[in-house]
C-alpha positions as a Markdown table, in Angstrom:
| # | Residue | x | y | z |
|---|---|---|---|---|
| 1 | Met | -62.7 | -55.8 | 86.9 |
| 2 | Glu | -59.7 | -58.0 | 86.2 |
| 3 | Phe | -58.8 | -58.9 | 82.7 |
| 4 | Tyr | -58.0 | -62.6 | 83.3 |
| 5 | Pro | -61.7 | -63.7 | 83.6 |
| 6 | Leu | -62.3 | -62.0 | 80.2 |
| 7 | Lys | -59.4 | -64.0 | 78.8 |
| 8 | Val | -61.1 | -67.1 | 80.1 |
| 9 | Leu | -64.4 | -66.2 | 78.3 |
| 10 | Leu | -62.6 | -65.7 | 75.1 |
| 11 | Thr | -60.9 | -69.0 | 75.3 |
| 12 | Val | -64.0 | -70.9 | 76.2 |
| 13 | Ala | -65.7 | -69.2 | 73.2 |
| 14 | Ala | -63.0 | -70.3 | 70.9 |
| 15 | Glu | -62.7 | -73.9 | 72.3 |
| 16 | Lys | -66.4 | -74.4 | 72.8 |
| 17 | Ser | -65.4 | -76.5 | 75.9 |
| 18 | Phe | -64.5 | -75.9 | 79.5 |
| 19 | Ser | -62.1 | -78.8 | 79.5 |
| 20 | Arg | -60.3 | -77.8 | 76.3 |
| 21 | Ala | -60.1 | -74.1 | 77.4 |
| 22 | Ala | -58.7 | -75.4 | 80.8 |
| 23 | Glu | -56.0 | -77.2 | 79.0 |
| 24 | Arg | -55.1 | -74.3 | 76.8 |
| 25 | Leu | -55.0 | -72.0 | 79.9 |
| 26 | Leu | -53.0 | -74.5 | 81.9 |
| 27 | Arg | -55.8 | -74.4 | 84.6 |
| 28 | Thr | -58.3 | -76.9 | 86.1 |
| 29 | Gln | -61.7 | -77.2 | 84.6 |
| 30 | Pro | -63.4 | -76.2 | 88.0 |
| 31 | Ala | -61.2 | -73.0 | 87.9 |
| 32 | Val | -62.3 | -72.1 | 84.4 |
| 33 | Ser | -66.0 | -72.6 | 85.3 |
| 34 | Leu | -65.6 | -70.6 | 88.4 |
| 35 | Ala | -64.1 | -67.6 | 86.4 |
| 36 | Ile | -67.1 | -67.7 | 84.0 |
| 37 | Gln | -69.6 | -67.8 | 86.9 |
| 38 | Arg | -67.9 | -64.8 | 88.5 |
| 39 | Leu | -68.2 | -62.9 | 85.3 |
| 40 | Glu | -71.9 | -63.8 | 85.0 |
| 41 | Thr | -72.6 | -62.7 | 88.6 |
| 42 | Glu | -70.7 | -59.4 | 88.0 |
| 43 | Phe | -72.7 | -58.6 | 84.8 |
| 44 | Gly | -75.9 | -60.1 | 86.0 |
| 45 | Glu | -76.3 | -62.0 | 82.7 |
| 46 | Lys | -75.8 | -65.5 | 81.4 |
| 47 | Leu | -72.8 | -65.4 | 79.1 |
| 48 | Ile | -72.5 | -69.1 | 78.1 |
| 49 | Asp | -75.4 | -71.4 | 76.7 |
| 50 | Arg | -74.6 | -74.7 | 78.3 |
| 51 | Ser | -77.6 | -76.5 | 76.9 |
| 52 | Ala | -76.0 | -77.3 | 73.5 |
| 53 | Lys | -73.7 | -80.1 | 72.7 |
| 54 | Glu | -70.9 | -77.4 | 72.3 |
| 55 | Leu | -70.7 | -74.3 | 74.6 |
| 56 | Leu | -72.1 | -71.2 | 72.8 |
| 57 | Leu | -72.0 | -67.5 | 73.7 |
| 58 | Thr | -75.3 | -65.9 | 74.5 |
| 59 | Asp | -76.2 | -62.5 | 73.2 |
| 60 | Ala | -74.8 | -60.9 | 76.3 |
| 61 | Gly | -71.8 | -63.1 | 76.0 |
| 62 | Arg | -71.0 | -62.0 | 72.5 |
| 63 | Ile | -71.1 | -58.4 | 73.5 |
| 64 | Val | -68.8 | -59.0 | 76.6 |
| 65 | Ala | -66.6 | -61.1 | 74.3 |
| 66 | Glu | -66.4 | -58.3 | 71.8 |
| 67 | Tyr | -65.2 | -55.8 | 74.4 |
| 68 | Ala | -62.8 | -58.4 | 75.8 |
| 69 | Arg | -61.1 | -58.6 | 72.4 |
| 70 | Arg | -60.7 | -54.8 | 72.4 |
| 71 | Phe | -59.2 | -54.9 | 75.8 |
| 72 | Glu | -56.9 | -57.7 | 74.7 |
| 73 | Asn | -55.8 | -55.6 | 71.7 |
| 74 | Leu | -55.3 | -52.6 | 73.9 |
| 75 | Asp | -53.3 | -54.5 | 76.3 |
| 76 | Ala | -51.0 | -55.8 | 73.6 |
| 77 | Asn | -50.7 | -52.2 | 72.2 |
| 78 | Leu | -49.8 | -51.0 | 75.8 |
| 79 | Gln | -47.1 | -53.7 | 76.2 |
| 80 | Asn | -45.6 | -52.9 | 72.8 |
| 81 | Ala | -45.6 | -49.1 | 73.7 |
| 82 | Leu | -43.9 | -49.8 | 76.9 |
| 83 | Ala | -41.3 | -51.9 | 75.1 |
| 84 | Glu | -40.7 | -49.3 | 72.6 |
| 85 | Leu | -40.1 | -46.7 | 75.4 |
| 86 | Arg | -37.6 | -49.0 | 77.1 |
| 87 | Asp | -35.8 | -49.4 | 73.8 |
| 88 | Asn | -36.0 | -45.6 | 73.2 |
| 89 | Ser | -37.7 | -46.3 | 69.9 |
| 90 | Ala | -40.6 | -44.1 | 71.0 |
| 91 | Gly | -41.4 | -41.5 | 73.6 |
| 92 | Arg | -40.8 | -37.7 | 74.0 |
| 93 | Leu | -38.1 | -35.6 | 75.4 |
| 94 | Thr | -38.8 | -32.1 | 76.6 |
| 95 | Val | -36.0 | -29.9 | 77.5 |
| 96 | Gly | -36.4 | -26.3 | 78.7 |
| 97 | Ala | -33.8 | -23.6 | 77.5 |
| 98 | Asn | -33.7 | -19.9 | 76.4 |
| 99 | Glu | -32.6 | -18.6 | 73.1 |
| 100 | Thr | -28.8 | -18.7 | 73.9 |
| 101 | Thr | -28.6 | -21.8 | 75.9 |
| 102 | Thr | -30.4 | -23.9 | 73.2 |
| 103 | Leu | -27.2 | -23.5 | 71.1 |
| 104 | Tyr | -25.2 | -25.6 | 73.7 |
| 105 | Leu | -27.8 | -28.4 | 73.1 |
| 106 | Leu | -27.4 | -28.7 | 69.3 |
| 107 | Gln | -24.5 | -31.1 | 69.1 |
| 108 | His | -26.0 | -33.3 | 71.8 |
| 109 | Ile | -29.4 | -33.3 | 70.0 |
| 110 | Glu | -27.8 | -34.2 | 66.8 |
| 111 | Arg | -26.1 | -37.3 | 68.3 |
| 112 | Tyr | -29.2 | -38.3 | 70.2 |
| 113 | Arg | -31.3 | -38.1 | 67.1 |
| 114 | Arg | -28.9 | -40.4 | 65.2 |
| 115 | Leu | -29.2 | -42.9 | 68.1 |
| 116 | Tyr | -33.0 | -42.6 | 68.8 |
| 117 | Pro | -34.6 | -41.2 | 65.7 |
| 118 | Lys | -38.1 | -42.2 | 66.8 |
| 119 | Val | -38.1 | -40.1 | 70.0 |
| 120 | Lys | -39.8 | -36.7 | 69.6 |
| 121 | Val | -37.5 | -34.0 | 70.8 |
| 122 | Gln | -38.9 | -30.6 | 72.0 |
| 123 | Val | -36.8 | -27.8 | 73.2 |
| 124 | Arg | -39.4 | -25.5 | 75.0 |
| 125 | Arg | -38.4 | -21.8 | 75.1 |
| 126 | Ser | -38.3 | -20.8 | 78.8 |
| 127 | Leu | -36.9 | -18.1 | 80.9 |
| 128 | Ser | -33.7 | -19.2 | 82.5 |
| 129 | Ser | -34.8 | -18.0 | 85.8 |
| 130 | Lys | -37.9 | -20.1 | 85.8 |
| 131 | Ile | -36.5 | -23.4 | 84.6 |
| 132 | Pro | -35.6 | -24.7 | 88.1 |
| 133 | Ala | -39.1 | -24.1 | 89.3 |
| 134 | Gln | -40.5 | -25.9 | 86.2 |
| 135 | Leu | -38.3 | -28.9 | 86.7 |
| 136 | Ile | -39.4 | -29.1 | 90.4 |
| 137 | Asp | -43.0 | -28.7 | 89.4 |
| 138 | Gly | -42.8 | -31.5 | 86.8 |
| 139 | Asp | -43.4 | -29.2 | 83.8 |
| 140 | Leu | -39.9 | -30.1 | 82.4 |
| 141 | Glu | -37.8 | -33.2 | 82.7 |
| 142 | Leu | -34.4 | -31.4 | 81.7 |
| 143 | Gly | -33.3 | -27.8 | 81.5 |
| 144 | Val | -30.3 | -25.9 | 80.5 |
| 145 | Ile | -29.2 | -22.8 | 82.5 |
| 146 | Ser | -26.1 | -20.8 | 82.9 |
| 147 | Tyr | -25.8 | -20.6 | 86.7 |
| 148 | Asp | -25.8 | -23.1 | 89.7 |
| 149 | Pro | -29.4 | -23.4 | 90.9 |
| 150 | Gly | -28.3 | -24.1 | 94.4 |
| 151 | Asp | -31.3 | -26.3 | 95.2 |
| 152 | Glu | -30.8 | -29.8 | 96.7 |
| 153 | Arg | -33.9 | -30.9 | 94.8 |
| 154 | Leu | -32.0 | -30.5 | 91.5 |
| 155 | Val | -28.9 | -32.1 | 90.0 |
| 156 | Ser | -26.8 | -30.1 | 87.6 |
| 157 | Ser | -23.8 | -31.0 | 85.5 |
| 158 | Val | -21.6 | -28.7 | 83.5 |
| 159 | Ile | -21.9 | -29.4 | 79.7 |
| 160 | Tyr | -19.9 | -26.5 | 78.3 |
| 161 | Thr | -17.7 | -23.6 | 79.6 |
| 162 | Asp | -18.3 | -20.6 | 77.5 |
| 163 | Arg | -16.4 | -17.2 | 77.3 |
| 164 | Leu | -17.8 | -13.6 | 76.9 |
| 165 | Thr | -16.6 | -12.2 | 73.6 |
| 166 | Phe | -16.4 | -8.6 | 72.5 |
| 167 | Ile | -17.5 | -8.2 | 68.9 |
| 168 | Val | -17.1 | -5.4 | 66.4 |
| 169 | Ser | -17.7 | -5.2 | 62.6 |
| 170 | Pro | -14.8 | -5.8 | 60.2 |
| 171 | Gln | -15.0 | -2.1 | 59.4 |
| 172 | His | -14.6 | -1.0 | 63.0 |
| 173 | Arg | -11.3 | 0.6 | 64.2 |
| 174 | Phe | -10.7 | -2.4 | 66.6 |
| 175 | Ala | -11.0 | -5.0 | 63.8 |
| 176 | Gly | -7.7 | -6.9 | 63.5 |
| 177 | Leu | -6.5 | -6.0 | 67.0 |
| 178 | Glu | -6.0 | -8.9 | 69.5 |
| 179 | Glu | -6.5 | -7.0 | 72.7 |
| 180 | Ile | -7.6 | -3.6 | 74.0 |
| 181 | Pro | -8.1 | -2.1 | 77.5 |
| 182 | Ile | -11.5 | -1.5 | 78.9 |
| 183 | Thr | -10.9 | 2.4 | 78.9 |
| 184 | Glu | -11.0 | 2.3 | 75.1 |
| 185 | Leu | -14.6 | 1.4 | 75.1 |
| 186 | Glu | -16.0 | 4.6 | 76.8 |
| 187 | Met | -16.8 | 6.3 | 73.4 |
| 188 | Glu | -18.5 | 3.1 | 71.9 |
| 189 | Thr | -22.1 | 2.5 | 71.4 |
| 190 | Phe | -23.1 | -0.9 | 72.8 |
| 191 | Ile | -25.9 | -2.9 | 71.4 |
| 192 | Ala | -27.2 | -4.7 | 74.5 |
| 193 | His | -29.4 | -7.8 | 74.9 |
| 194 | Asn | -32.5 | -6.6 | 77.0 |
| 195 | Val | -32.7 | -9.9 | 78.8 |
| 196 | Leu | -31.3 | -10.1 | 82.4 |
| 197 | Ser | -28.4 | -12.6 | 82.7 |
| 198 | Pro | -25.3 | -13.1 | 84.7 |
| 199 | Tyr | -23.1 | -12.0 | 81.7 |
| 200 | Arg | -25.0 | -8.6 | 81.6 |
| 201 | Glu | -24.5 | -8.0 | 85.3 |
| 202 | Thr | -20.7 | -8.9 | 85.1 |
| 203 | Val | -20.2 | -6.4 | 82.3 |
| 204 | Leu | -22.1 | -3.6 | 84.1 |
| 205 | Arg | -20.1 | -4.3 | 87.3 |
| 206 | Glu | -16.7 | -4.3 | 85.5 |
| 207 | Phe | -17.4 | -0.9 | 83.7 |
| 208 | Gln | -18.4 | 0.6 | 87.0 |
| 209 | Arg | -15.4 | -0.8 | 88.8 |
| 210 | His | -13.0 | 0.7 | 86.2 |
| 211 | Lys | -15.1 | 4.0 | 86.1 |
| 212 | Val | -15.6 | 3.6 | 82.4 |
| 213 | Arg | -18.9 | 5.0 | 80.9 |
| 214 | Leu | -21.0 | 2.3 | 79.3 |
| 215 | Asn | -23.2 | 3.7 | 76.5 |
| 216 | Met | -26.1 | 1.2 | 75.9 |
| 217 | Asp | -28.1 | 3.3 | 73.5 |
| 218 | Leu | -29.6 | 0.3 | 71.7 |
| 219 | Glu | -31.2 | -2.8 | 73.2 |
| 220 | Met | -32.3 | -5.7 | 71.2 |
| 221 | Pro | -34.6 | -8.6 | 72.1 |
| 222 | Thr | -32.6 | -11.4 | 70.3 |
| 223 | Val | -29.0 | -12.3 | 69.8 |
| 224 | Glu | -29.5 | -12.4 | 66.0 |
| 225 | Thr | -30.5 | -8.8 | 65.9 |
| 226 | Ile | -27.4 | -7.8 | 68.0 |
| 227 | Lys | -25.1 | -9.7 | 65.6 |
| 228 | Leu | -26.8 | -8.2 | 62.5 |
| 229 | Leu | -26.4 | -4.4 | 63.8 |
| 230 | Val | -22.8 | -5.1 | 65.0 |
| 231 | Ser | -21.9 | -6.6 | 61.5 |
| 232 | Arg | -23.4 | -3.3 | 60.0 |
| 233 | Asn | -21.2 | -1.3 | 62.2 |
| 234 | Glu | -24.0 | 0.3 | 64.1 |
| 235 | Gly | -22.3 | -0.5 | 67.3 |
| 236 | Val | -20.4 | -3.1 | 69.3 |
| 237 | Gly | -21.5 | -5.8 | 71.7 |
| 238 | Phe | -20.7 | -8.5 | 74.1 |
| 239 | Leu | -22.0 | -12.0 | 73.4 |
| 240 | Pro | -21.2 | -15.6 | 74.4 |
| 241 | Lys | -18.5 | -17.2 | 72.2 |
| 242 | Met | -20.8 | -20.0 | 71.3 |
| 243 | Cys | -23.2 | -17.5 | 69.6 |
| 244 | Val | -20.6 | -15.8 | 67.4 |
| 245 | Glu | -18.2 | -18.5 | 66.5 |
| 246 | Gln | -19.4 | -19.0 | 63.0 |
| 247 | Glu | -19.6 | -15.4 | 62.2 |
| 248 | Ile | -16.0 | -14.8 | 63.4 |
| 249 | Ala | -14.9 | -17.7 | 61.3 |
| 250 | Lys | -16.6 | -16.4 | 58.1 |
| 251 | Gly | -15.3 | -12.8 | 58.8 |
| 252 | Ser | -18.6 | -11.1 | 59.2 |
| 253 | Leu | -17.8 | -10.2 | 62.8 |
| 254 | Cys | -14.4 | -9.8 | 64.6 |
| 255 | Gly | -13.7 | -10.8 | 68.1 |
| 256 | Val | -11.4 | -8.7 | 70.2 |
| 257 | Arg | -10.1 | -9.5 | 73.8 |
| 258 | Val | -10.8 | -6.9 | 76.5 |
| 259 | Lys | -8.0 | -7.0 | 79.0 |
| 260 | Glu | -10.1 | -6.5 | 82.0 |
| 261 | Leu | -13.0 | -8.8 | 81.0 |
| 262 | Asn | -11.9 | -12.4 | 81.1 |
| 263 | Val | -15.4 | -13.7 | 81.9 |
| 264 | Thr | -16.4 | -17.4 | 81.6 |
| 265 | Arg | -19.6 | -19.3 | 82.5 |
| 266 | Asp | -20.6 | -22.8 | 83.0 |
| 267 | Ile | -23.6 | -24.1 | 81.1 |
| 268 | Arg | -25.5 | -26.6 | 83.1 |
| 269 | Leu | -27.8 | -29.5 | 82.3 |
| 270 | Val | -30.3 | -29.7 | 85.2 |
| 271 | Tyr | -32.8 | -32.3 | 86.2 |
| 272 | Pro | -34.9 | -33.3 | 89.4 |
| 273 | Ala | -32.8 | -35.2 | 92.0 |
| 274 | Arg | -35.6 | -37.3 | 93.4 |
| 275 | Arg | -38.2 | -37.9 | 90.6 |
| 276 | Ala | -37.6 | -40.7 | 88.2 |
| 277 | Leu | -36.8 | -39.7 | 84.6 |
| 278 | Ser | -38.3 | -41.2 | 81.5 |
| 279 | His | -36.3 | -43.6 | 79.4 |
| 280 | Ala | -35.9 | -40.9 | 76.8 |
| 281 | Ala | -34.4 | -38.4 | 79.3 |
| 282 | Lys | -32.0 | -41.0 | 80.8 |
| 283 | Ala | -30.8 | -41.8 | 77.3 |
| 284 | Phe | -30.1 | -38.1 | 76.7 |
| 285 | Leu | -28.2 | -37.8 | 79.9 |
| 286 | Asp | -25.9 | -40.7 | 78.8 |
| 287 | Val | -25.4 | -39.1 | 75.4 |
| 288 | Val | -24.4 | -35.8 | 77.1 |
| 289 | Lys | -22.0 | -37.6 | 79.6 |
| 290 | Ala | -20.4 | -39.6 | 76.7 |
| 291 | Arg | -19.5 | -36.2 | 75.1 |
């Protein structure tokens, strides 16, 4: 059913005249009469009492008019909601990221929230390896990963280049040194992150290549627990620079260069290549590109 005939019914009911309703709607009187007749045929009920001096709604007409007003209000609410979405004063932004890559979003989210405070932002914790599939399937609009997905169905842009950092406690024998060779690490206890990542694979490969034993006697599920144990001098570790910048600046951790491990990685914002993005997601991409 089209909404326009219902609008005609509401106008006739308000004006109590086909001719005045036609003037208000900028239509001819026969066109208004025809619209009412079609409604009556569709519902199988008389909606207008034409016997009185002024047109009045029948009982059925009052019921239809009541719902027509509801539809009219819903239509107005719909138009307002769509206008708010276009102006980014409403809507929702959902981004997939893991524990570490979420850190690279913070500065962008802060700026985005200042520009569009009414948009609800949700960073959904996701395994980095699954984010490309979630984007393709439509479960996510945007994702942050630390590798090139290599899929023509996805677009990725580098938003940050990070560096692997060797961290020790301020009480550790390496604290205060600028650089050490990888051979000095053979006797150290490493606190490892028990999540598979390109960084982890690179570290394992470099230790094997230089024939240096890697003692990973402790494995932790989160970056925060690794930092805490290292700061207590329970071992040493490798973490992305972004994750330890504040602790190094405060002096609770020390960063030391390992000569043979100059490892960087690009952090990428990824989104579908062929699917239209929401207004909120487009605005976020603009914020990231502006940075």
